[in-house]
TIMAR-288084 format. One record per residue (C-alpha): residue in three letters; x, y, z. Coordinates in steps of 0.05 Angstrom, whole numbers, padded with zeros to 5 digits, always signed. Example, Ala and Ser with C-alpha at 12.3 -4.5 7.8 and 13.67 -1.06 7.14 Angstrom:
% TIMAR-288084
ala+00246-00090+00156 ser+00273-00021+00143 
This chain:
% TIMAR-288084
unk+00432-00017+00375 unk+00377+00020+00413 unk+00315-00016+00429 unk+00255+00028+00444 unk+00201-00003+00492 unk+00138+00041+00487 unk+00078+00024+00539 unk+00012+00045+00512 unk-00054+00049+00538 unk-00117+00043+00497 unk-00138+00109+00504 unk-00067+00132+00479 unk-00087+00107+00408 unk-00139+00154+00391 unk-00089+00215+00397 unk-00035+00174+00366 unk+00003+00190+00433 unk+00045+00144+00466 unk+00077+00150+00535 unk+00157+00156+00534 unk+00203+00108+00504 unk+00246+00071+00557 unk+00313+00054+00522 unk+00342-00013+00541 unk+00412+00013+00518 unk+00429+00085+00524 unk+00449+00127+00460 unk+00425+00176+00411 unk+00359+00162+00376 unk+00375+00140+00298 unk+00329+00182+00256 unk+00295+00150+00197 unk+00332+00187+00147 unk+00400+00159+00176 unk+00376+00087+00176 unk+00360+00096+00101 unk+00420+00118+00085 unk+00455+00068+00120 unk+00415+00017+00082 unk+00379-00012+00135 unk+00312+00006+00110 unk+00309-00010+00037 unk+00241+00019+00023 unk+00232+00093+00012 unk+00174+00113+00059 unk+00131+00173+00052 unk+00084+00189+00114 unk+00018+00230+00102 unk-00035+00248+00158 unk-00102+00273+00164 unk-00137+00297+00226 unk-00077+00262+00265 unk-00008+00272+00282 unk+00040+00219+00270 unk+00086+00200+00322 unk+00158+00174+00319 unk+00128+00113+00356 unk+00082+00102+00302 unk+00132+00106+00247 unk+00181+00060+00282 unk+00129+00008+00289 unk+00108+00011+00219 unk+00175+00007+00191 unk+00190-00050+00242 unk+00128-00088+00209 unk+00151-00076+00140 unk+00221-00109+00149 unk+00194-00185+00127 unk+00163-00152+00061 unk+00227-00111+00052 unk+00270-00175+00049 unk+00220-00203-00003 unk+00227-00134-00050 unk+00286-00137-00102 unk+00267-00071-00136 unk+00307-00023-00119 unk+00265+00034-00132 unk+00203+00009-00092 unk+00175+00059-00046 unk+00116+00061-00002 unk+00066+00114+00016 unk+00031+00111+00085 unk-00031+00153+00106 unk-00053+00156+00174 unk-00124+00184+00179 unk-00173+00191+00242 unk-00248+00194+00230 unk-00284+00194+00294 unk-00270+00130+00325 unk-00236+00097+00269 unk-00160+00098+00265 unk-00144+00082+00184 unk-00079+00060+00157 unk-00071+00061+00084 unk-00006+00038+00048 unk+00007+00036-00024 unk+00072+00004-00052 unk+00100+00027-00113 unk+00143-00019-00156 unk+00173-00013-00226 unk+00118-00061-00250 unk+00055-00053-00209 unk+00020-00013-00151 unk+00000-00048-00091 unk-00049-00020-00041 unk-00072-00044+00030 unk-00120-00004+00081 unk-00137-00027+00149 unk-00192+00007+00194 unk-00193-00006+00270 unk-00202+00033+00337 unk-00124+00024+00348 unk-00073+00057+00299 unk-00024-00001+00318 unk-00074-00051+00305 unk-00091-00017+00235 unk-00014-00020+00220 unk-00007-00095+00233 unk-00072-00109+00187 unk-00049-00067+00133 unk+00020-00095+00132 unk-00005-00163+00132 unk-00049-00152+00072 unk+00000-00116+00036 unk+00045-00178+00044 unk-00007-00225+00019 unk-00020-00191-00042 unk+00055-00179-00055 unk+00068-00248-00049 unk+00003-00265-00093 unk+00029-00220-00146 unk+00101-00251-00149 unk+00066-00324-00153 unk+00018-00304-00201 unk+00071-00266-00247 unk+00119-00325-00249 unk+00066-00367-00277 unk+00048-00315-00338 unk+00082-00331-00403 unk+00092-00255-00414 unk+00164-00233-00399 unk+00145-00159-00383 unk+00088-00123-00360 unk+00084-00049-00372 unk+00078-00009-00308 unk+00018+00013-00279 unk+00018+00094-00274 unk+00005+00127-00204 unk-00072+00154-00205 unk-00078+00227-00198 unk-00139+00263-00172 unk-00170+00327-00183 unk-00230+00347-00133 unk-00293+00379-00169 unk-00355+00408-00139 unk-00424+00389-00147 unk-00438+00314-00157 unk-00378+00293-00191 unk-00327+00296-00132 unk-00262+00256-00154 unk-00233+00247-00225 unk-00183+00199-00231 unk-00137+00197-00298 unk-00089+00140-00317 unk-00053+00107-00371 unk-00088+00047-00394 unk-00037-00014-00398 unk-00032-00058-00452 unk-00041-00127-00424 unk-00074-00188-00424 unk-00137-00214-00381 unk-00096-00256-00331 unk-00045-00195-00323 unk-00107-00149-00312 unk-00132-00197-00260 unk-00066-00191-00222 unk-00067-00115-00225 unk-00137-00108-00203 unk-00128-00153-00142 unk-00062-00115-00121 unk-00104-00051-00125 unk-00157-00078-00081 unk-00211-00056-00142 unk-00275-00085-00154 unk-00266-00067-00233 unk-00204-00047-00276 unk-00201-00020-00345 unk-00143-00044-00392 unk-00133-00045-00465 unk-00137-00122-00483 unk-00071-00140-00526 unk-00115-00201-00545 unk-00170-00159-00572 unk-00131-00114-00617 unk-00118-00067-00553 unk-00186-00047-00557 unk-00214-00022-00483 unk-00239-00080-00440 unk-00277-00077-00368 unk-00254-00126-00320 unk-00302-00134-00259 unk-00311-00178-00196 unk-00368-00217-00193 unk-00410-00235-00126 unk-00394-00310-00134 unk-00319-00290-00128 unk-00306-00302-00202 unk-00294-00245-00262 unk-00330-00217-00310 unk-00308-00180-00375 unk-00345-00131-00409 unk-00322-00115-00484 unk-00356-00056-00521 unk-00384-00063-00590 
């Protein structure tokens, strides 16, 4: 096994650069694709970037951090999309975990990409654990999967349009999905209200509100 130790300086993080790796054991570097084929990485990981070049060291660091999360996931179809973005002094990491039954999203913003990875993965783990705990308490045997959101850019005042399929679920399941997405509101078809469209939202006091159109 090849172990890479990366000596980083604070100023390196702004450009996502890292000094050369020092390998404890001499050998060939195993690619991410080869590790996935050998089963060392269960999650299918897709990387995206904006205003920054993702280094191999950053990818390896992220994969190392999600190893604990991988052991908790039993869904063989699970995959995660990771986006690295640089905005002035902000180093942003956003991860979207896609499962058959739900989508879980986490985002962290610091001045250091490695610190942002730490925070992002920690949030992702907490939300996934909360999802498993709350779903085991629900009486329903199956939850319809959330559909990935599609975005269409528009000009003028409307800058973003999101289209998605409304899930037919109850209020408790809507709360779980909203928390996993990290949103402040959630639109769904309430099975306890003849599949009518309801809007769930997070109140400032930490509780939830439900809007039922007449």
